[in-house]
C-alpha positions, 0 to 999 in steps of 0.5 A: 305532522299528522301523516306520520301518524297515519302508517303507524294507525293504519296498521294498528288497525289491521292487526286488531281487525284480523285478530278479531276474525282470527279463528281460535281453536283449541287447544291452539296447537291443534290449528296446524293438524289436517283431518284424518279419515277415521278409516285411514288412521285406524288402518295405520294402526294395523300391523302388517300381516309379517309384523309384530303386533306392538305398538310403540310410545315412540311412535310418531305421526305429523297428524298428532302434536302430543302434550307431554310425554310419558307419564304414570297414571296412579290410578290405573297404575298404567303409563300413558301419553296424550295428545291431538289429532283431528278425525273425520268420518266419511268427510264429515267433522265435528265442529268445536263446541261453543263452549270453547270458542263461541264464535268458532267453526273451525273443526274440532281437535279429538284427544288421543292417547297412548296407554301401557304397562311399560314404557315401551309398549303401547297396549290400547289407543284412544281417541274422544271429543269431549274435551274440543267438540262437547257433547253431540247432538243425535244428528252429530253422533250419527255421523261419527260412526266408523263404518262408512269410513272402515269400509272404504278403506278395505276394513271388515268388522265384526261384532264380537261382544257387547256390553250393556252399561246402565240407561243408555250407555253400552259399548260393542267391540268389533274385529277388524281385518283387512288384507295383508294386516294383522287383526286387531279389535275396536272398541266403540263406546256409547253414553247419553247424559242430560247434556247430550250423546258421545262416542269414544273408540278405543283400540286393541292390538290383543284381544287379551287386552279387549278382555281385560279391559272388559274385566276392569270396567265391569268392575271384574265380573268375568261375564261382562263380554262372553260373545268372543 
């Protein structure tokens, strides 16, 4: 009789041991995501020289998991679609915040959002690390800078705008160019607080959309960005 319980008990102990040491990630669906080199991520969104400039809400990528469908933001009156993606910078990737997973060393997923004035065309693509990775140390923040990754993918960057906010908060816009690709714009936003630092990125496919963004964030200050 004793032997009849041995195998079920052993199975339970093995399962418990596996679950106790399993690496959980946030969100759970991100566990299957491969890491995306930042420069390649950017280049994949640069339209070919003979193509239209438009991005579409219907764009699908195996490196992205989408949370929901297209939703309308009542505050901005824009349409948006949110998901998650894993991003690395010259092979450096952020780890998950201990706040989410105290024992986890998993690569953090970045939030990714598409924004547009209608449900068809996307004007801006944003990625941020705050949800899974939290605030960053000075060393981490320096390692998620875009330049080496862009250069490796043969993407040239030219600073075209600096917008300073309060304290150590500022945004820098770059015009990006690459052979056989149309130019797009990258906005790097840096902020600091008592909990640490953060760096977020936005892509724009049109100069006018970048101008509109600065016009909005500066509370209708038309002098927010005059370098372009």
